[in-house]
ROKEKOL-628037 format. One line per 8 residues: number of its first residue (from 1); their letters; for each residue z, y, x of N, C-alpha, C. Coordinates in Angstrom, 3 decimals. Layout:
<pts>
NUM = a = Z Y X Z Y X Z Y X; ...
</pts>
This chain:
<pts>
1 = mnpqteip = -43.887 8.151 22.238 -44.370 7.840 23.600 -45.460 8.989 22.909; -45.889 9.957 24.093 -46.130 11.433 23.449 -47.970 10.879 23.321; -49.335 11.243 22.799 -50.298 10.959 22.913 -50.900 11.928 24.492; -52.044 10.652 24.796 -52.667 10.665 25.964 -51.502 10.842 27.280; -50.721 9.541 27.207 -49.745 9.082 27.772 -49.612 7.855 28.489; -49.391 7.126 29.596 -48.986 5.590 29.337 -48.204 5.278 30.347; -47.497 4.154 30.077 -46.649 3.371 30.837 -47.046 4.761 32.140; -45.499 4.340 33.075 -46.015 5.080 34.185 -46.193 4.340 35.618
9 = vqnpslaq = -47.046 4.777 36.450 -47.620 3.645 37.514 -46.731 4.431 38.520; -45.745 3.945 39.695 -45.418 4.482 40.906 -45.775 3.199 42.113; -47.400 4.307 42.472 -48.167 3.565 44.002 -48.495 4.378 44.769; -47.738 4.868 45.622 -48.449 5.785 47.121 -49.900 5.211 47.334; -50.415 6.286 47.710 -51.494 6.850 48.722 -51.823 5.100 49.768; -53.042 4.532 49.669 -52.734 3.090 50.622 -52.468 4.405 51.611; -53.739 5.187 51.760 -54.024 5.994 52.976 -53.177 6.203 53.682; -51.396 6.108 52.875 -51.097 7.178 53.933 -50.449 5.563 53.861
17 = rfagpval = -50.080 4.784 54.033 -49.789 3.375 54.451 -50.147 3.471 55.187; -51.489 3.415 55.843 -51.869 3.222 57.080 -50.978 3.334 58.201; -51.490 2.699 59.331 -50.141 2.879 60.421 -51.782 2.860 61.660; -51.882 4.930 61.263 -52.946 5.443 62.444 -54.408 5.547 62.205; -55.284 6.305 62.516 -57.216 6.334 62.330 -58.048 4.849 62.486; -57.099 3.747 63.463 -57.950 3.366 63.507 -57.707 2.113 62.125; -57.107 1.822 61.446 -57.368 1.799 60.452 -57.902 1.839 58.481; -58.000 2.988 58.991 -58.812 3.819 58.018 -60.733 3.659 58.606
25 = lcifctsa = -60.984 4.112 59.711 -62.241 3.504 60.029 -62.221 1.681 59.690; -61.744 1.108 59.997 -61.841 -0.489 59.829 -61.995 -0.614 58.381; -61.887 -0.074 57.365 -62.083 0.135 55.782 -63.366 0.287 55.351; -64.052 0.998 56.741 -66.216 1.689 56.283 -66.522 0.279 56.945; -66.098 -0.374 57.224 -66.394 -1.493 58.375 -66.674 -3.038 57.995; -67.143 -4.112 58.300 -67.295 -5.074 57.541 -66.276 -5.814 58.902; -65.850 -6.796 58.624 -64.613 -7.226 58.800 -64.383 -7.643 60.797; -66.443 -7.852 60.917 -66.249 -8.657 62.297 -66.591 -7.373 63.761
33 = vcatvyfs = -66.649 -5.645 62.300 -67.277 -5.131 63.090 -65.886 -3.950 63.259; -64.730 -4.062 62.319 -63.655 -3.293 62.348 -62.861 -4.113 63.177; -62.880 -5.690 64.750 -62.015 -6.073 65.149 -62.230 -5.426 66.973; -64.569 -5.489 66.721 -64.797 -5.092 67.842 -64.588 -3.173 67.802; -63.808 -2.176 66.788 -63.594 -0.945 67.161 -61.825 -1.204 67.605; -61.557 -2.391 66.839 -59.585 -2.088 67.091 -59.416 -2.484 68.981; -59.974 -3.386 69.311 -60.566 -3.885 70.547 -60.891 -2.949 71.409; -62.695 -2.124 71.382 -62.939 -1.408 72.101 -61.977 -0.290 72.183
41 = asgnpvaa = -61.377 0.329 70.940 -60.340 1.421 70.538 -59.566 1.453 72.085; -58.835 0.599 71.984 -57.407 0.072 72.590 -57.543 -0.772 73.745; -59.064 -0.381 74.776 -59.575 -0.732 76.112 -58.888 -1.929 76.533; -58.349 -2.503 76.025 -58.461 -4.771 76.035 -59.100 -5.583 75.542; -60.230 -6.077 75.572 -61.364 -6.777 74.900 -60.400 -7.894 74.770; -61.537 -9.090 75.421 -60.864 -10.472 74.409 -60.182 -10.430 75.447; -60.486 -10.415 76.915 -59.577 -10.636 77.979 -57.996 -10.441 77.927; -57.771 -9.383 76.866 -56.291 -8.827 77.279 -56.133 -9.281 75.882
49 = aqtaaaat = -56.688 -9.330 75.086 -56.460 -10.626 73.879 -55.849 -12.008 74.586; -56.207 -12.808 74.910 -56.054 -14.103 75.640 -55.202 -13.940 76.399; -54.492 -13.043 77.124 -53.658 -13.039 78.197 -52.180 -12.495 77.398; -52.355 -11.919 76.083 -51.758 -11.713 75.087 -51.303 -13.470 74.729; -52.131 -13.724 74.254 -52.025 -14.726 73.530 -51.446 -15.880 74.290; -51.734 -16.550 75.646 -50.543 -17.100 76.536 -49.599 -16.704 76.637; -49.426 -15.812 76.943 -47.739 -15.764 77.150 -47.030 -15.425 75.582; -47.447 -15.484 74.710 -46.503 -15.899 72.996 -46.761 -17.528 73.216
57 = pttpdpfa = -44.855 -17.657 73.093 -44.629 -18.965 72.797 -45.716 -19.353 71.425; -46.230 -20.231 71.668 -46.678 -21.177 70.451 -46.153 -21.583 69.346; -46.687 -21.367 68.111 -46.268 -21.221 67.299 -46.189 -22.366 65.754; -46.275 -23.193 64.663 -47.763 -23.493 64.046 -48.134 -22.444 63.367; -49.228 -22.503 63.233 -50.481 -21.335 62.086 -50.466 -21.598 61.081; -49.419 -20.422 60.537 -49.326 -21.081 58.914 -50.293 -21.369 58.121; -51.667 -21.035 58.695 -53.369 -21.745 57.997 -53.096 -22.222 57.861; -53.117 -23.589 58.747 -53.559 -24.549 59.078 -53.807 -25.755 58.182
65 = nislqges = -52.176 -25.708 57.152 -52.210 -26.912 56.495 -52.259 -26.397 55.163; -53.028 -25.224 54.614 -53.433 -24.595 52.867 -55.096 -25.690 53.041; -54.368 -25.501 51.745 -55.721 -26.903 50.725 -56.148 -25.792 49.124; -56.975 -25.247 49.966 -57.391 -24.523 48.856 -58.410 -25.302 47.723; -58.209 -24.805 46.503 -59.216 -25.316 45.465 -60.731 -23.868 45.249; -59.892 -22.740 45.844 -61.892 -22.139 45.723 -62.407 -22.379 46.872; -63.824 -22.363 47.184 -64.433 -22.274 47.834 -64.817 -21.641 49.028; -64.697 -20.702 48.875 -64.873 -19.472 50.305 -63.144 -18.711 49.803
73 = ayvldltd = -62.451 -18.476 51.130 -61.403 -17.296 51.257 -61.552 -16.392 52.266; -61.367 -15.573 52.127 -60.593 -14.341 53.514 -59.645 -13.746 53.478; -59.100 -13.127 54.488 -57.537 -12.726 54.311 -57.963 -11.634 55.781; -58.133 -10.131 55.868 -57.704 -9.265 56.561 -56.732 -8.466 56.755; -56.878 -8.081 58.276 -54.456 -7.333 58.320 -56.317 -6.331 58.344; -55.367 -5.064 57.104 -56.490 -3.662 57.784 -55.951 -2.305 58.632; -55.060 -2.996 59.251 -54.263 -2.126 59.733 -55.365 -1.904 61.230; -55.553 -3.418 62.314 -56.125 -3.547 63.232 -57.663 -4.064 63.174
81 = ghvlfssn = -58.176 -4.194 61.067 -59.766 -5.368 61.118 -59.099 -7.282 61.881; -57.949 -7.660 62.332 -57.845 -8.911 62.187 -58.158 -9.671 61.813; -59.004 -10.881 61.856 -59.198 -11.889 60.535 -58.021 -12.810 61.029; -57.160 -12.818 59.196 -56.562 -14.316 59.633 -56.538 -15.010 59.624; -57.038 -14.643 57.998 -57.526 -16.028 57.437 -59.734 -16.080 57.252; -60.011 -17.343 56.887 -61.483 -17.154 56.889 -61.934 -18.746 56.447; -63.091 -18.979 55.800 -62.954 -19.777 54.662 -65.010 -19.697 54.182; -65.733 -20.061 54.861 -66.865 -19.709 53.950 -67.276 -18.740 53.756
89 = advqlpla = -66.486 -17.229 54.053 -66.041 -16.292 54.127 -67.304 -15.297 54.004; -69.092 -16.288 53.771 -69.581 -15.155 54.190 -71.230 -15.759 52.765; -70.716 -17.165 52.158 -71.277 -18.006 51.745 -70.940 -17.206 49.687; -73.023 -17.032 49.533 -72.971 -15.689 48.209 -72.988 -16.742 47.388; -71.308 -15.819 46.003 -71.686 -16.769 44.993 -71.213 -15.507 44.244; -71.191 -15.814 43.038 -71.077 -15.314 41.784 -69.409 -14.544 41.759; -69.794 -13.895 41.554 -68.509 -12.631 41.662 -67.375 -11.996 40.286; -68.267 -12.863 39.090 -67.626 -12.324 37.584 -66.851 -10.730 37.588
97 = smtkvatm = -66.036 -10.391 36.729 -66.044 -9.251 37.141 -64.790 -8.382 37.899; -64.929 -9.601 39.285 -64.454 -8.501 40.176 -65.486 -7.883 40.309; -66.693 -7.508 39.326 -67.415 -6.672 39.560 -67.132 -5.253 39.197; -66.482 -5.368 38.113 -65.723 -3.794 37.749 -65.556 -3.169 38.471; -64.549 -3.606 39.837 -64.355 -2.798 41.046 -65.293 -1.571 41.281; -66.982 -1.556 41.517 -67.526 -1.204 41.845 -68.705 -0.413 40.242; -68.393 -0.797 39.362 -68.178 -0.031 38.785 -67.353 1.394 38.036; -66.327 0.454 38.710 -64.903 1.956 38.723 -65.849 2.686 39.310
105 = lavsqvlp = -65.280 1.872 40.271 -66.336 3.927 41.722 -67.440 4.383 41.376; -67.677 3.533 40.808 -69.405 4.401 40.460 -68.453 5.658 39.373; -68.009 5.388 38.777 -68.092 6.153 37.134 -66.941 7.199 37.752; -65.626 6.662 38.081 -65.066 7.500 38.760 -65.579 8.811 39.162; -65.931 8.059 39.708 -67.157 9.285 41.075 -67.593 10.083 40.316; -68.263 10.646 38.807 -68.408 11.841 38.329 -67.014 11.738 37.055; -66.815 10.970 36.357 -66.076 11.335 35.300 -65.047 11.368 35.901; -63.736 12.734 35.859 -62.754 13.145 35.647 -61.664 12.111 35.072
113 = pdslikip = -60.331 11.953 35.942 -59.109 11.142 35.116 -59.259 11.777 33.383; -59.425 12.465 32.813 -59.170 13.931 31.981 -59.614 13.109 31.091; -60.830 13.710 31.643 -61.821 14.122 31.047 -62.646 13.512 29.805; -62.891 13.271 28.487 -62.500 12.130 27.151 -63.779 11.218 27.025; -63.708 10.846 26.394 -65.034 9.615 25.594 -63.974 9.171 24.901; -65.543 9.685 23.849 -65.447 9.505 22.665 -65.511 7.271 22.711; -65.212 6.285 22.111 -65.822 4.765 21.769 -66.014 4.088 21.132; -68.199 4.249 21.232 -68.786 3.936 20.449 -68.633 3.171 19.274
121 = ydtapkgs = -67.886 1.900 19.751 -67.778 1.346 19.211 -66.594 -0.083 19.515; -65.854 -1.163 17.869 -64.813 -1.345 18.726 -65.317 -2.557 19.334; -64.171 -2.576 20.492 -63.956 -3.794 21.222 -63.622 -4.616 20.864; -63.102 -4.887 19.614 -62.205 -6.650 19.007 -61.647 -5.908 18.016; -62.021 -6.681 17.110 -61.677 -7.410 15.253 -60.110 -6.455 15.685; -60.180 -5.705 14.138 -59.337 -5.093 13.481 -57.899 -5.910 13.663; -56.375 -5.543 14.895 -55.764 -6.012 14.266 -54.894 -6.543 15.846; -56.282 -6.543 16.299 -56.354 -7.000 18.335 -55.022 -6.105 18.849
129 = aerlaagq = -54.150 -7.349 19.436 -53.232 -6.426 20.413 -53.961 -5.469 21.757; -55.233 -5.578 22.290 -56.079 -5.216 23.130 -57.144 -4.343 21.704; -57.865 -2.987 21.863 -58.629 -3.392 21.388 -58.691 -1.224 21.155; -60.285 -1.076 21.666 -60.366 -0.446 21.303 -61.288 0.490 20.322; -61.295 1.002 19.248 -61.567 1.472 18.179 -62.677 1.900 18.035; -64.257 1.952 17.617 -64.639 2.970 17.464 -64.412 4.344 16.634; -64.664 5.287 17.176 -64.756 6.795 16.291 -62.860 7.631 17.510; -62.664 6.681 17.926 -61.225 7.182 19.028 -61.619 7.677 20.079
137 = twrvqdvi = -60.771 8.680 20.325 -61.179 9.321 22.036 -59.989 9.305 23.246; -60.382 9.377 24.098 -59.616 9.172 24.775 -60.041 8.946 25.943; -58.735 9.559 26.439 -58.563 9.513 28.630 -59.703 8.504 30.006; -60.381 8.703 30.458 -61.234 8.049 31.016 -60.551 6.518 32.448; -59.523 8.088 32.594 -58.249 6.830 32.737 -57.352 6.008 32.371; -57.748 6.135 30.996 -56.644 4.804 30.160 -57.805 3.902 29.973; -58.879 4.272 29.421 -60.105 3.192 29.469 -60.687 2.041 30.730; -60.801 2.835 31.600 -60.351 2.240 33.020 -59.129 1.279 33.120
145 = nftliass = -58.417 2.127 32.787 -56.833 1.797 33.027 -56.909 -0.286 32.423; -57.452 0.820 31.073 -57.873 -0.895 29.961 -58.225 -1.529 30.158; -59.804 -1.681 30.848 -60.817 -2.165 30.656 -59.804 -3.347 32.419; -60.006 -2.328 33.330 -59.737 -3.179 35.362 -58.157 -4.564 34.497; -57.427 -3.757 33.373 -56.276 -4.687 33.697 -56.865 -6.201 32.499; -56.824 -5.824 31.575 -57.417 -6.546 29.854 -59.453 -7.519 30.592; -59.099 -7.170 31.950 -60.715 -6.690 32.083 -61.849 -6.561 31.288; -62.133 -5.716 30.580 -62.731 -6.002 29.201 -63.494 -5.772 29.757
153 = ndgadila = -65.081 -6.690 29.103 -66.824 -6.077 29.618 -66.517 -5.698 29.017; -66.943 -4.642 27.110 -67.187 -3.429 26.748 -66.558 -2.506 27.201; -65.151 -2.803 27.604 -64.504 -1.177 28.493 -66.087 -0.500 29.283; -66.212 -2.067 30.247 -66.895 -1.691 31.599 -68.399 -0.567 30.916; -68.796 -2.164 29.442 -70.715 -0.666 29.134 -70.178 0.433 28.678; -68.936 0.533 27.503 -68.935 2.197 27.488 -68.625 2.854 29.000; -67.872 2.284 29.700 -67.153 3.698 30.215 -69.043 3.344 31.194; -69.694 3.692 31.602 -70.967 2.674 32.723 -71.650 3.005 31.893
161 = qaadadis = -71.333 4.205 30.256 -73.091 4.269 29.124 -72.369 5.761 29.428; -70.996 6.054 29.694 -70.724 6.942 29.655 -71.124 7.719 30.717; -71.487 7.100 32.061 -71.245 7.776 33.843 -72.753 8.443 33.699; -73.733 7.399 32.811 -74.798 7.193 32.936 -75.940 9.089 33.207; -75.653 9.506 32.629 -76.134 10.960 32.520 -75.615 11.707 34.145; -74.296 11.767 34.090 -73.823 12.423 35.104 -74.171 11.823 36.851; -74.461 10.606 36.395 -74.515 10.003 37.607 -76.190 10.147 37.305; -77.186 10.251 36.881 -78.813 10.497 37.106 -78.712 11.706 37.247
169 = akypqapv = -78.273 12.852 36.910 -77.824 14.281 37.545 -76.982 14.493 39.043; -76.960 12.952 39.623 -76.566 13.424 41.409 -76.950 13.052 41.927; -77.826 12.001 41.486 -78.667 11.396 42.041 -80.268 10.712 41.170; -80.733 12.231 41.433 -81.589 12.380 41.011 -82.697 10.818 40.563; -82.855 9.905 41.876 -83.658 8.484 41.640 -82.652 7.761 41.602; -81.674 7.596 41.363 -81.151 6.612 40.227 -81.871 6.901 38.428; -82.451 5.133 37.831 -83.175 5.497 37.190 -82.137 5.728 35.793; -82.774 6.634 34.927 -81.579 7.404 34.016 -81.501 6.165 32.752
177 = gsatlwrm = -80.317 5.697 31.705 -80.379 4.443 31.506 -79.821 3.470 32.225; -80.085 3.282 33.094 -79.114 2.183 34.609 -79.062 2.679 35.532; -78.369 4.031 35.375 -77.708 4.554 36.314 -76.228 4.098 37.312; -75.731 4.006 36.063 -75.001 3.696 36.973 -74.918 2.093 37.512; -75.510 0.926 37.364 -76.221 0.447 37.828 -76.681 0.736 39.579; -77.390 1.862 38.785 -78.167 1.506 40.201 -76.771 2.477 41.469; -75.667 2.836 40.661 -75.274 3.606 41.788 -73.531 2.191 42.076; -73.703 0.724 41.413 -73.000 0.782 41.717 -73.512 -0.634 43.016
185 = ndiarslg = -74.945 -0.426 43.179 -75.403 -1.005 44.343 -75.391 -0.080 45.783; -75.966 0.934 44.510 -75.721 1.669 45.998 -74.904 1.854 46.896; -73.243 1.226 46.537 -71.953 1.755 46.923 -72.100 0.590 47.858; -72.393 -0.034 47.997 -72.617 -1.405 48.447 -73.871 -1.892 49.233; -74.539 -1.138 49.416 -75.326 -0.846 50.254 -74.607 0.046 51.183; -74.401 1.294 50.864 -73.151 2.341 51.677 -72.716 1.377 52.639; -71.640 0.355 52.285 -70.935 0.007 52.926 -71.633 -1.503 54.052; -72.284 -1.807 54.091 -73.040 -2.793 54.427 -72.471 -3.948 53.976
193 = lantyfln = -72.709 -4.324 52.672 -72.481 -5.194 51.973 -73.759 -6.116 51.775; -73.910 -7.534 52.205 -75.940 -7.951 52.657 -75.181 -8.858 51.676; -74.220 -9.389 51.885 -74.391 -10.413 50.808 -73.964 -10.006 49.312; -74.502 -8.639 49.118 -73.696 -8.378 47.618 -74.764 -7.402 46.627; -74.678 -7.665 45.882 -75.767 -6.951 44.527 -75.242 -7.071 42.990; -75.370 -6.138 42.157 -75.260 -6.355 40.830 -75.301 -6.266 39.862; -76.087 -7.342 38.273 -77.579 -6.839 37.743 -76.307 -6.160 36.750; -75.338 -6.502 36.431 -74.517 -5.760 34.829 -73.816 -5.597 35.618
201 = dngldist = -73.206 -4.296 35.004 -72.090 -3.731 35.230 -70.499 -4.128 34.764; -70.908 -5.631 34.346 -69.833 -6.456 34.168 -69.252 -7.411 34.272; -70.308 -8.071 35.320 -70.057 -9.500 35.738 -70.114 -10.223 34.823; -70.023 -10.368 33.391 -70.533 -11.385 32.535 -71.810 -12.617 33.326; -71.732 -13.694 32.998 -73.026 -14.537 33.297 -74.304 -14.385 32.636; -75.521 -14.089 32.770 -76.951 -13.502 32.387 -77.182 -14.631 31.458; -77.229 -15.727 32.339 -77.273 -17.065 31.423 -76.854 -18.517 32.296; -77.017 -19.356 31.661 -76.274 -20.656 32.059 -76.950 -20.837 33.934
209 = tqagaygs = -77.268 -19.536 33.905 -78.308 -20.522 35.448 -77.467 -18.849 37.259; -77.510 -18.042 36.205 -77.153 -16.263 36.101 -76.527 -15.525 35.697; -76.074 -15.649 37.527 -74.766 -14.774 37.412 -74.259 -13.853 36.958; -73.784 -12.199 36.931 -74.203 -11.133 36.757 -73.719 -9.736 38.099; -72.612 -10.525 38.611 -73.381 -10.022 40.264 -73.100 -11.416 41.738; -73.537 -10.287 42.180 -72.731 -12.537 43.633 -72.759 -11.325 44.465; -71.408 -12.012 45.490 -71.119 -11.690 46.484 -70.392 -12.411 47.225; -69.922 -11.723 48.737 -69.568 -13.417 49.699 -68.005 -12.386 50.090
217 = ardvatlf = -67.027 -13.306 50.123 -65.597 -13.101 49.972 -65.794 -11.767 51.026; -66.240 -11.872 52.217 -65.917 -10.956 53.527 -66.142 -9.496 52.752; -67.877 -9.588 51.371 -67.734 -8.514 51.517 -67.081 -7.634 50.016; -66.197 -9.092 49.516 -65.721 -7.923 48.541 -64.184 -7.784 49.428; -63.651 -8.182 50.417 -62.618 -7.467 50.580 -62.952 -6.048 51.218; -64.172 -6.051 51.552 -64.746 -4.780 52.420 -64.849 -3.826 51.398; -65.324 -4.285 50.350 -65.176 -3.220 48.773 -63.632 -2.810 48.407; -62.262 -3.984 48.401 -61.926 -3.694 47.444 -60.805 -2.429 48.754
225 = ayaatsap = -61.284 -3.011 50.136 -59.834 -2.148 51.520 -60.557 -0.750 50.545; -62.829 -0.425 50.577 -62.260 0.660 50.026 -62.250 1.629 48.413; -62.342 0.396 47.978 -61.862 0.891 46.766 -60.199 1.974 46.842; -59.567 1.531 47.624 -57.507 0.764 47.283 -57.596 1.887 47.905; -59.002 2.650 49.198 -57.676 3.700 50.159 -58.856 5.187 49.692; -60.289 4.966 48.925 -60.430 6.281 48.672 -60.563 6.414 46.636; -59.711 5.486 46.313 -59.313 5.577 44.850 -58.770 4.872 44.730; -57.307 5.379 44.991 -56.237 4.282 45.371 -55.781 4.932 43.472
233 = dvfagttq = -55.237 5.952 43.363 -55.207 6.062 41.631 -56.571 5.569 40.465; -57.564 5.400 40.130 -57.956 5.029 40.100 -57.780 3.064 39.665; -57.692 2.207 40.370 -57.099 1.072 41.153 -55.582 1.181 41.002; -54.700 1.665 40.725 -53.267 1.597 40.077 -52.594 0.967 39.148; -53.248 1.029 38.689 -52.717 0.078 37.330 -53.083 -1.129 36.378; -53.947 -1.130 37.971 -54.012 -3.281 38.102 -52.707 -3.323 38.866; -51.824 -3.120 39.446 -50.123 -3.412 40.048 -49.365 -3.778 38.805; -49.639 -3.647 37.678 -48.559 -3.812 36.174 -48.913 -5.023 35.006
241 = dgvlltsv = -47.681 -5.406 35.081 -47.364 -6.926 34.129 -49.070 -6.087 32.712; -48.985 -4.722 32.463 -48.824 -4.650 31.314 -48.955 -3.318 30.693; -49.646 -2.678 30.170 -49.482 -1.072 29.690 -49.467 -1.244 28.003; -48.964 0.338 28.413 -49.245 0.694 26.479 -49.574 2.150 26.267; -51.127 2.833 25.971 -51.530 3.530 26.440 -52.038 4.263 24.621; -52.011 5.369 24.967 -51.436 6.406 23.771 -53.019 7.335 24.083; -54.130 7.010 22.854 -55.258 7.708 23.236 -54.979 9.055 22.082; -56.379 10.165 22.277 -55.821 11.827 22.174 -55.042 11.845 20.537
249 = dgeqtsaf = -56.140 10.763 19.602 -56.118 10.316 18.662 -54.037 9.924 18.058; -53.572 9.545 19.163 -52.430 8.848 18.554 -52.321 7.756 18.431; -53.347 6.947 18.866 -53.395 5.158 18.479 -53.318 5.025 19.620; -52.533 3.113 19.014 -52.117 2.574 20.779 -52.026 1.663 20.902; -52.871 1.682 21.632 -53.759 -0.053 22.296 -52.476 -0.692 23.533; -52.795 -1.835 23.974 -52.235 -2.542 25.340 -53.063 -3.168 25.979; -53.055 -2.842 27.000 -53.652 -4.360 28.299 -52.895 -5.018 28.974; -53.158 -5.828 28.705 -51.636 -7.283 29.755 -53.114 -7.630 30.732
257 = ntdkalga = -52.420 -8.337 32.200 -53.440 -8.384 33.268 -53.299 -9.247 33.366; -54.690 -10.091 33.310 -55.456 -11.210 33.662 -54.895 -12.009 34.914; -53.786 -11.387 36.070 -53.713 -11.643 37.051 -52.517 -12.267 37.074; -52.203 -13.513 36.931 -50.692 -14.700 36.824 -50.427 -14.886 38.266; -50.675 -14.093 39.152 -50.075 -14.430 41.045 -49.074 -12.797 40.702; -48.867 -11.838 39.303 -48.325 -10.390 40.405 -47.542 -10.640 41.365; -45.897 -10.914 39.862 -44.584 -12.148 40.247 -44.494 -12.313 42.348; -45.302 -12.783 42.438 -45.499 -13.660 43.761 -46.017 -12.432 45.001
265 = ipglvmgk = -46.682 -12.059 44.541 -47.777 -10.924 46.045 -46.872 -9.504 45.830; -45.580 -9.175 47.596 -44.888 -8.638 48.217 -45.979 -6.798 48.024; -45.377 -5.797 47.618 -45.982 -4.732 47.751 -47.556 -4.545 47.033; -47.680 -5.029 46.045 -49.215 -5.000 46.205 -49.699 -3.661 45.333; -51.242 -3.162 45.622 -51.362 -1.901 45.892 -52.763 -2.265 44.581; -53.398 -3.017 44.579 -53.864 -3.601 43.369 -55.142 -4.632 43.584; -55.236 -5.078 42.275 -55.971 -6.636 42.507 -57.000 -6.895 41.468; -58.298 -8.031 41.199 -58.830 -7.668 40.087 -59.542 -9.931 40.295
273 = tgytdlag = -59.534 -9.856 38.909 -59.967 -10.524 38.328 -60.607 -11.312 38.580; -61.390 -12.579 38.281 -62.644 -12.676 38.100 -63.436 -14.034 37.636; -63.283 -14.075 36.066 -63.890 -15.415 35.559 -65.051 -16.219 34.832; -66.211 -16.555 35.098 -66.705 -16.955 34.904 -67.504 -18.352 34.381; -68.255 -19.773 34.077 -68.705 -20.806 33.844 -69.481 -20.436 35.191; -69.977 -19.761 35.796 -70.653 -20.132 36.862 -69.266 -19.436 37.987; -68.922 -18.706 37.787 -67.999 -18.071 39.128 -67.110 -19.261 39.264; -66.760 -19.494 38.008 -65.381 -20.072 38.100 -64.092 -19.261 38.168
281 = gnlgivfn = -62.890 -19.925 39.411 -62.387 -18.579 39.328 -62.110 -17.091 40.615; -62.311 -16.778 40.838 -61.642 -15.607 41.247 -60.793 -14.998 41.343; -59.799 -14.395 42.754 -59.369 -12.954 42.015 -59.115 -12.228 44.108; -58.939 -11.296 43.800 -59.416 -10.227 45.316 -57.750 -9.121 45.327; -57.228 -8.676 46.144 -56.307 -8.235 45.961 -56.507 -7.044 46.864; -55.309 -5.985 47.590 -54.717 -5.613 48.569 -53.855 -5.383 47.794; -52.581 -5.703 49.517 -51.593 -5.979 49.122 -50.515 -5.982 50.634; -49.619 -4.659 50.717 -48.642 -4.529 52.315 -47.561 -5.321 52.717
289 = vgpghpvv = -48.091 -5.991 53.651 -46.410 -6.704 54.243 -45.865 -6.421 54.309; -45.160 -5.451 54.694 -44.247 -4.610 54.711 -45.013 -2.836 55.566; -44.127 -1.239 55.535 -44.165 -0.931 55.227 -45.759 -0.489 56.137; -46.578 0.317 55.572 -47.525 1.186 56.389 -48.951 -0.370 56.656; -48.546 -2.747 56.107 -49.400 -2.886 56.983 -50.088 -3.566 55.999; -51.343 -3.085 55.007 -51.768 -3.002 54.108 -52.396 -4.454 54.991; -52.946 -6.032 53.501 -54.113 -6.740 54.045 -54.781 -6.972 53.022; -55.551 -7.253 53.200 -56.954 -7.493 51.966 -57.338 -8.987 51.267
297 = avvlhste = -56.418 -10.007 50.400 -57.597 -11.585 50.597 -57.898 -11.201 49.106; -59.012 -12.499 49.818 -59.990 -13.091 48.468 -60.108 -14.424 48.583; -59.883 -15.250 46.978 -60.422 -15.720 46.771 -61.899 -16.270 45.627; -62.879 -17.539 46.069 -63.707 -17.116 44.915 -64.680 -18.650 45.213; -64.680 -18.826 43.240 -65.259 -20.117 43.153 -64.226 -20.702 42.977; -62.618 -20.967 42.699 -61.735 -21.516 41.849 -61.533 -22.075 41.000; -60.682 -22.966 40.852 -60.549 -22.910 39.379 -60.140 -21.100 38.663; -59.752 -21.930 37.150 -59.397 -20.265 36.115 -57.844 -20.548 36.635
305 = tgrfddmk = -57.123 -22.005 36.955 -55.891 -21.368 37.463 -55.142 -21.579 38.716; -56.134 -22.451 39.533 -56.023 -22.448 40.953 -56.025 -21.715 41.543; -57.156 -20.386 41.495 -56.806 -19.021 41.457 -55.486 -18.724 42.260; -55.011 -18.575 41.253 -53.527 -18.102 41.595 -52.625 -19.101 42.416; -52.447 -19.996 42.643 -51.972 -20.783 43.340 -52.858 -20.620 44.868; -54.141 -20.770 44.760 -53.816 -20.693 46.309 -53.915 -19.024 46.814; -53.743 -18.298 45.838 -54.087 -16.834 45.890 -51.894 -16.635 46.711; -51.925 -17.557 46.041 -50.338 -17.214 46.470 -49.806 -17.800 47.146
313 = alvsaavt = -50.841 -19.267 48.372 -50.656 -19.470 49.404 -50.942 -19.017 51.048; -51.476 -17.953 50.691 -52.683 -17.182 51.292 -52.003 -15.398 51.611; -51.289 -15.242 50.643 -49.810 -14.797 50.295 -49.073 -14.712 51.675; -48.723 -15.792 50.576 -47.047 -16.465 52.009 -47.185 -17.122 53.401; -48.627 -16.719 53.754 -48.834 -17.644 54.592 -49.396 -16.470 55.724; -50.243 -14.821 54.845 -50.410 -13.601 55.501 -48.841 -13.036 55.967; -48.203 -13.081 55.397 -46.009 -12.910 55.487 -46.109 -13.027 56.539; -45.808 -14.575 57.003 -45.093 -15.404 58.114 -46.413 -14.883 59.253
321 = avsegr = -47.551 -14.624 58.932 -48.325 -14.857 60.228 -48.166 -13.148 60.637; -47.995 -12.041 59.863 -47.607 -10.870 60.896 -46.413 -10.264 60.901; -45.900 -11.236 60.555 -44.104 -11.463 60.713 -44.126 -11.538 62.454; -45.238 -12.431 62.587 -45.032 -13.931 64.031 -45.814 -12.628 65.047; -46.624 -11.629 64.344 -47.505 -11.519 65.507 -48.684 -11.399 65.743; -48.956 -12.789 64.971 -50.915 -13.243 65.346 -51.251 -12.213 65.161
</pts>
């Protein structure tokens, strides 16, 4: 493999798959607002929806018998803003490594993907399969892929530090030394994520009682939808089981995906896991149930392995629900 290359990822932009401008508008709204925009634009508000429902043969709700281990879950059809499933969707819970989605958004807005970054310290002991070594020079996108796929806390810290000066220059109100963290919270505010805030850039628990970030399943769905639409190339690597990355110096390292539900998710666009003692098991994804038909699904505060079973159940039900026109 040539230097500065990685296993290629084939993943068209999510925006290209959306069916119509309504879906694009919904990305920047909360799900409740999205539904309002959709029904208003159609000219057939609630009464028309009720009429359509009455004319449709009654079939069992595919989500009716789902039993989740997670405390909170949310599934949203991004083509029309229709909520397919919601359970404790506005409960504020620890986010763990889902935080890294906001981190990579902030970093990628100021550091071009082909710009170079010198690794300041080893991210793992020598000989580790997943390791960035001190003194190596890497493309920013390679470090982003490593960080997201392997869920590397050190990778998030290194990228946040590398982007800090540029974010401070772009946003004079951002505090020097924590500008990346400031921008992460600024993005959350701009998206209207009322239950979301970040205390660090990697999502690690700060103590036994305080998490590194908090948010709700509904907020995370909005964040993931925005990420998949505004920066699809940044998150494309998260669809891969693993990648082999090569530094500018010719050194290679691997990154293995922490999402064990990959094989059960059709048309995956992006995803991110999260796990800490306080958060339990988290998982969020954006996937296509059919051509040009993206759905976002989020599970929070499940177990380390239960989050994958929860997500598989939600994905299966979502595919059925969309195919039945729900």
